[in-house]
Every structure is written in structure tokens, then in C-alpha cells.
mmCIF file as Biopython writes it, N, C-alpha, C and O atoms, coordinates in Angstrom:
data_model
#
loop_
_atom_site.group_PDB
_atom_site.id
_atom_site.type_symbol
_atom_site.label_atom_id
_atom_site.label_alt_id
_atom_site.label_comp_id
_atom_site.label_asym_id
_atom_site.label_entity_id
_atom_site.label_seq_id
_atom_site.pdbx_PDB_ins_code
_atom_site.Cartn_x
_atom_site.Cartn_y
_atom_site.Cartn_z
_atom_site.occupancy
_atom_site.B_iso_or_equiv
_atom_site.auth_seq_id
_atom_site.auth_asym_id
_atom_site.pdbx_PDB_model_num
ATOM 1   N N  . PHE A ? 1  ? -0.446 13.104 -20.434 1.0 0.0 1  A 1 
ATOM 2   C CA . PHE A ? 1  ? -0.088 13.096 -21.131 1.0 0.0 1  A 1 
ATOM 3   C C  . PHE A ? 1  ? 0.268  11.830 -20.553 1.0 0.0 1  A 1 
ATOM 4   O O  . PHE A ? 1  ? -0.765 11.288 -20.162 1.0 0.0 1  A 1 
ATOM 5   N N  . PRO A ? 2  ? 1.460  10.999 -20.290 1.0 0.0 2  A 1 
ATOM 6   C CA . PRO A ? 2  ? 2.250  9.405  -19.959 1.0 0.0 2  A 1 
ATOM 7   C C  . PRO A ? 2  ? 1.489  8.813  -19.401 1.0 0.0 2  A 1 
ATOM 8   O O  . PRO A ? 2  ? 1.120  9.476  -18.432 1.0 0.0 2  A 1 
ATOM 9   N N  . GLN A ? 3  ? 0.686  7.265  -19.487 1.0 0.0 3  A 1 
ATOM 10  C CA . GLN A ? 3  ? 0.224  6.562  -18.347 1.0 0.0 3  A 1 
ATOM 11  C C  . GLN A ? 3  ? 1.526  5.675  -18.230 1.0 0.0 3  A 1 
ATOM 12  O O  . GLN A ? 3  ? 2.280  5.514  -19.190 1.0 0.0 3  A 1 
ATOM 13  N N  . ILE A ? 4  ? 1.690  5.235  -17.257 1.0 0.0 4  A 1 
ATOM 14  C CA . ILE A ? 4  ? 2.262  4.414  -16.447 1.0 0.0 4  A 1 
ATOM 15  C C  . ILE A ? 4  ? 1.645  2.824  -16.806 1.0 0.0 4  A 1 
ATOM 16  O O  . ILE A ? 4  ? 0.418  2.859  -16.907 1.0 0.0 4  A 1 
ATOM 17  N N  . PHE A ? 5  ? 1.931  2.156  -16.909 1.0 0.0 5  A 1 
ATOM 18  C CA . PHE A ? 5  ? 1.701  0.235  -16.875 1.0 0.0 5  A 1 
ATOM 19  C C  . PHE A ? 5  ? 3.125  -1.022 -16.222 1.0 0.0 5  A 1 
ATOM 20  O O  . PHE A ? 5  ? 4.170  -1.320 -16.800 1.0 0.0 5  A 1 
ATOM 21  N N  . ILE A ? 6  ? 2.750  -1.373 -15.239 1.0 0.0 6  A 1 
ATOM 22  C CA . ILE A ? 6  ? 3.982  -2.017 -14.474 1.0 0.0 6  A 1 
ATOM 23  C C  . ILE A ? 6  ? 3.397  -3.530 -14.706 1.0 0.0 6  A 1 
ATOM 24  O O  . ILE A ? 6  ? 2.890  -4.212 -13.815 1.0 0.0 6  A 1 
ATOM 25  N N  . GLY A ? 7  ? 3.553  -3.897 -15.982 1.0 0.0 7  A 1 
ATOM 26  C CA . GLY A ? 7  ? 3.133  -5.288 -16.330 1.0 0.0 7  A 1 
ATOM 27  C C  . GLY A ? 7  ? 1.813  -5.260 -16.801 1.0 0.0 7  A 1 
ATOM 28  O O  . GLY A ? 7  ? 1.737  -4.282 -17.544 1.0 0.0 7  A 1 
ATOM 29  N N  . ASP A ? 8  ? 0.814  -5.797 -16.747 1.0 0.0 8  A 1 
ATOM 30  C CA . ASP A ? 8  ? -0.275 -5.202 -16.993 1.0 0.0 8  A 1 
ATOM 31  C C  . ASP A ? 8  ? -1.657 -4.096 -16.071 1.0 0.0 8  A 1 
ATOM 32  O O  . ASP A ? 8  ? -2.817 -3.730 -16.257 1.0 0.0 8  A 1 
ATOM 33  N N  . THR A ? 9  ? -0.731 -3.975 -15.213 1.0 0.0 9  A 1 
ATOM 34  C CA . THR A ? 9  ? -1.370 -2.833 -13.758 1.0 0.0 9  A 1 
ATOM 35  C C  . THR A ? 9  ? -1.112 -0.928 -14.564 1.0 0.0 9  A 1 
ATOM 36  O O  . THR A ? 9  ? -0.371 0.034  -14.769 1.0 0.0 9  A 1 
ATOM 37  N N  . HIS A ? 10 ? -2.110 -1.408 -14.669 1.0 0.0 10 A 1 
ATOM 38  C CA . HIS A ? 10 ? -2.214 0.531  -15.123 1.0 0.0 10 A 1 
ATOM 39  C C  . HIS A ? 10 ? -1.931 1.302  -13.997 1.0 0.0 10 A 1 
ATOM 40  O O  . HIS A ? 10 ? -2.696 0.918  -13.112 1.0 0.0 10 A 1 
ATOM 41  N N  . VAL A ? 11 ? -0.929 2.553  -13.423 1.0 0.0 11 A 1 
ATOM 42  C CA . VAL A ? 11 ? -0.469 3.233  -12.686 1.0 0.0 11 A 1 
ATOM 43  C C  . VAL A ? 11 ? -0.774 3.854  -12.752 1.0 0.0 11 A 1 
ATOM 44  O O  . VAL A ? 11 ? -0.947 4.035  -11.547 1.0 0.0 11 A 1 
ATOM 45  N N  . GLY A ? 12 ? -1.167 4.700  -13.191 1.0 0.0 12 A 1 
ATOM 46  C CA . GLY A ? 12 ? -1.149 6.060  -13.330 1.0 0.0 12 A 1 
ATOM 47  C C  . GLY A ? 12 ? 0.115  7.024  -14.222 1.0 0.0 12 A 1 
ATOM 48  O O  . GLY A ? 12 ? 1.057  6.688  -14.939 1.0 0.0 12 A 1 
ATOM 49  N N  . GLY A ? 13 ? -0.513 8.584  -13.681 1.0 0.0 13 A 1 
ATOM 50  C CA . GLY A ? 13 ? 0.854  9.467  -14.376 1.0 0.0 13 A 1 
ATOM 51  C C  . GLY A ? 13 ? 2.340  9.307  -13.502 1.0 0.0 13 A 1 
ATOM 52  O O  . GLY A ? 13 ? 3.163  8.394  -13.453 1.0 0.0 13 A 1 
ATOM 53  N N  . CYS A ? 14 ? 2.302  9.957  -13.184 1.0 0.0 14 A 1 
ATOM 54  C CA . CYS A ? 14 ? 3.744  10.246 -12.574 1.0 0.0 14 A 1 
ATOM 55  C C  . CYS A ? 14 ? 3.715  11.037 -11.265 1.0 0.0 14 A 1 
ATOM 56  O O  . CYS A ? 14 ? 4.798  11.290 -10.737 1.0 0.0 14 A 1 
ATOM 57  N N  . ASP A ? 15 ? 2.559  11.461 -10.680 1.0 0.0 15 A 1 
ATOM 58  C CA . ASP A ? 15 ? 2.903  11.676 -9.134  1.0 0.0 15 A 1 
ATOM 59  C C  . ASP A ? 15 ? 1.723  10.300 -8.704  1.0 0.0 15 A 1 
ATOM 60  O O  . ASP A ? 15 ? 1.137  10.203 -7.626  1.0 0.0 15 A 1 
ATOM 61  N N  . ASP A ? 16 ? 1.614  9.384  -9.827  1.0 0.0 16 A 1 
ATOM 62  C CA . ASP A ? 16 ? 0.381  8.277  -8.400  1.0 0.0 16 A 1 
ATOM 63  C C  . ASP A ? 16 ? 2.059  8.010  -8.977  1.0 0.0 16 A 1 
ATOM 64  O O  . ASP A ? 16 ? 2.465  9.172  -9.021  1.0 0.0 16 A 1 
ATOM 65  N N  . LEU A ? 17 ? 3.252  7.107  -9.442  1.0 0.0 17 A 1 
ATOM 66  C CA . LEU A ? 17 ? 4.516  6.454  -9.507  1.0 0.0 17 A 1 
ATOM 67  C C  . LEU A ? 17 ? 5.154  6.994  -8.361  1.0 0.0 17 A 1 
ATOM 68  O O  . LEU A ? 17 ? 5.615  6.151  -7.592  1.0 0.0 17 A 1 
ATOM 69  N N  . HIS A ? 18 ? 5.299  8.192  -8.051  1.0 0.0 18 A 1 
ATOM 70  C CA . HIS A ? 18 ? 5.358  9.020  -6.859  1.0 0.0 18 A 1 
ATOM 71  C C  . HIS A ? 18 ? 5.204  8.856  -5.530  1.0 0.0 18 A 1 
ATOM 72  O O  . HIS A ? 18 ? 5.964  8.918  -4.563  1.0 0.0 18 A 1 
ATOM 73  N N  . ASP A ? 19 ? 3.302  8.487  -5.796  1.0 0.0 19 A 1 
ATOM 74  C CA . ASP A ? 19 ? 2.930  8.258  -4.708  1.0 0.0 19 A 1 
ATOM 75  C C  . ASP A ? 19 ? 3.144  6.752  -3.878  1.0 0.0 19 A 1 
ATOM 76  O O  . ASP A ? 19 ? 3.287  6.495  -2.683  1.0 0.0 19 A 1 
ATOM 77  N N  . LEU A ? 20 ? 3.095  5.883  -5.124  1.0 0.0 20 A 1 
ATOM 78  C CA . LEU A ? 20 ? 3.949  4.304  -4.878  1.0 0.0 20 A 1 
ATOM 79  C C  . LEU A ? 20 ? 5.146  3.765  -4.197  1.0 0.0 20 A 1 
ATOM 80  O O  . LEU A ? 20 ? 5.388  2.716  -3.599  1.0 0.0 20 A 1 
ATOM 81  N N  . GLU A ? 21 ? 6.082  5.265  -4.604  1.0 0.0 21 A 1 
ATOM 82  C CA . GLU A ? 21 ? 7.287  5.419  -3.571  1.0 0.0 21 A 1 
ATOM 83  C C  . GLU A ? 21 ? 7.771  5.407  -2.335  1.0 0.0 21 A 1 
ATOM 84  O O  . GLU A ? 21 ? 8.516  4.843  -1.533  1.0 0.0 21 A 1 
ATOM 85  N N  . SER A ? 22 ? 6.652  6.704  -2.628  1.0 0.0 22 A 1 
ATOM 86  C CA . SER A ? 22 ? 6.743  7.113  -0.654  1.0 0.0 22 A 1 
ATOM 87  C C  . SER A ? 22 ? 6.199  6.757  -0.075  1.0 0.0 22 A 1 
ATOM 88  O O  . SER A ? 22 ? 6.246  7.054  1.118   1.0 0.0 22 A 1 
ATOM 89  N N  . GLN A ? 23 ? 5.036  5.583  -0.763  1.0 0.0 23 A 1 
ATOM 90  C CA . GLN A ? 23 ? 4.401  4.087  0.255   1.0 0.0 23 A 1 
ATOM 91  C C  . GLN A ? 23 ? 5.289  3.265  0.426   1.0 0.0 23 A 1 
ATOM 92  O O  . GLN A ? 23 ? 5.273  2.905  1.603   1.0 0.0 23 A 1 
ATOM 93  N N  . GLY A ? 24 ? 5.940  2.855  -0.054  1.0 0.0 24 A 1 
ATOM 94  C CA . GLY A ? 24 ? 7.047  1.952  -0.178  1.0 0.0 24 A 1 
ATOM 95  C C  . GLY A ? 24 ? 6.116  0.835  -1.024  1.0 0.0 24 A 1 
ATOM 96  O O  . GLY A ? 24 ? 6.287  -0.252 -0.473  1.0 0.0 24 A 1 
ATOM 97  N N  . ARG A ? 25 ? 5.265  0.714  -2.075  1.0 0.0 25 A 1 
ATOM 98  C CA . ARG A ? 25 ? 4.790  0.134  -2.839  1.0 0.0 25 A 1 
ATOM 99  C C  . ARG A ? 25 ? 5.908  -0.001 -4.185  1.0 0.0 25 A 1 
ATOM 100 O O  . ARG A ? 25 ? 6.507  -1.019 -4.531  1.0 0.0 25 A 1 
ATOM 101 N N  . LEU A ? 26 ? 5.947  0.840  -4.565  1.0 0.0 26 A 1 
ATOM 102 C CA . LEU A ? 26 ? 6.339  0.817  -5.536  1.0 0.0 26 A 1 
ATOM 103 C C  . LEU A ? 26 ? 8.034  -0.286 -5.941  1.0 0.0 26 A 1 
ATOM 104 O O  . LEU A ? 26 ? 8.314  -0.592 -7.101  1.0 0.0 26 A 1 
ATOM 105 N N  . ASP A ? 27 ? 8.692  -0.594 -5.037  1.0 0.0 27 A 1 
ATOM 106 C CA . ASP A ? 27 ? 9.447  -1.535 -5.456  1.0 0.0 27 A 1 
ATOM 107 C C  . ASP A ? 27 ? 9.500  -2.701 -5.424  1.0 0.0 27 A 1 
ATOM 108 O O  . ASP A ? 27 ? 10.305 -3.559 -5.787  1.0 0.0 27 A 1 
ATOM 109 N N  . VAL A ? 28 ? 7.759  -2.652 -4.550  1.0 0.0 28 A 1 
ATOM 110 C CA . VAL A ? 28 ? 7.557  -4.146 -5.093  1.0 0.0 28 A 1 
ATOM 111 C C  . VAL A ? 28 ? 6.683  -4.853 -5.848  1.0 0.0 28 A 1 
ATOM 112 O O  . VAL A ? 28 ? 6.452  -6.061 -5.904  1.0 0.0 28 A 1 
ATOM 113 N N  . MET A ? 29 ? 5.989  -3.420 -6.725  1.0 0.0 29 A 1 
ATOM 114 C CA . MET A ? 29 ? 5.199  -3.918 -7.613  1.0 0.0 29 A 1 
ATOM 115 C C  . MET A ? 29 ? 6.305  -4.101 -8.867  1.0 0.0 29 A 1 
ATOM 116 O O  . MET A ? 29 ? 6.026  -4.592 -9.961  1.0 0.0 29 A 1 
ATOM 117 N N  . LEU A ? 30 ? 7.174  -3.766 -8.598  1.0 0.0 30 A 1 
ATOM 118 C CA . LEU A ? 30 ? 8.393  -3.987 -9.993  1.0 0.0 30 A 1 
ATOM 119 C C  . LEU A ? 30 ? 8.738  -5.138 -9.270  1.0 0.0 30 A 1 
ATOM 120 O O  . LEU A ? 30 ? 9.464  -5.782 -10.027 1.0 0.0 30 A 1 
ATOM 121 N N  . ALA A ? 31 ? 8.620  -5.688 -8.306  1.0 0.0 31 A 1 
ATOM 122 C CA . ALA A ? 31 ? 9.548  -6.737 -7.900  1.0 0.0 31 A 1 
ATOM 123 C C  . ALA A ? 31 ? 8.604  -7.907 -8.508  1.0 0.0 31 A 1 
ATOM 124 O O  . ALA A ? 31 ? 9.205  -8.814 -9.085  1.0 0.0 31 A 1 
ATOM 125 N N  . ASN A ? 32 ? 7.229  -7.982 -8.444  1.0 0.0 32 A 1 
ATOM 126 C CA . ASN A ? 32 ? 6.736  -8.571 -8.969  1.0 0.0 32 A 1 
ATOM 127 C C  . ASN A ? 32 ? 5.568  -9.046 -10.082 1.0 0.0 32 A 1 
ATOM 128 O O  . ASN A ? 32 ? 4.729  -9.944 -10.153 1.0 0.0 32 A 1 
ATOM 129 N N  . GLY A ? 33 ? 6.182  -7.475 -11.229 1.0 0.0 33 A 1 
ATOM 130 C CA . GLY A ? 33 ? 6.400  -7.197 -12.312 1.0 0.0 33 A 1 
ATOM 131 C C  . GLY A ? 33 ? 4.382  -6.344 -11.895 1.0 0.0 33 A 1 
ATOM 132 O O  . GLY A ? 33 ? 3.368  -7.039 -11.970 1.0 0.0 33 A 1 
ATOM 133 N N  . ARG A ? 34 ? 4.377  -5.997 -11.806 1.0 0.0 34 A 1 
ATOM 134 C CA . ARG A ? 34 ? 2.629  -5.855 -11.086 1.0 0.0 34 A 1 
ATOM 135 C C  . ARG A ? 34 ? 1.946  -4.738 -10.490 1.0 0.0 34 A 1 
ATOM 136 O O  . ARG A ? 34 ? 0.792  -4.867 -10.081 1.0 0.0 34 A 1 
#
């Protein structure tokens, strides 16, 4: 499965990305590039 990185930070897979979004952390990570 594809692995997702934001900057140099390994996020994980699609489920992990959705978890970050539901926790409100994805926008912060994208804004900071990590």
C-alpha cells in the first residue's frame, strides 16, 4: 500500500491520514510541512 509523507514525516497509510484529519491535526501538519 502507498505510504504517505508530509515533508520528512512519515504519516502512514490512508487510514492514518483520515485519522489525522478527524483529529484536526492534518491541516497543522500540512501548514508546517511536517
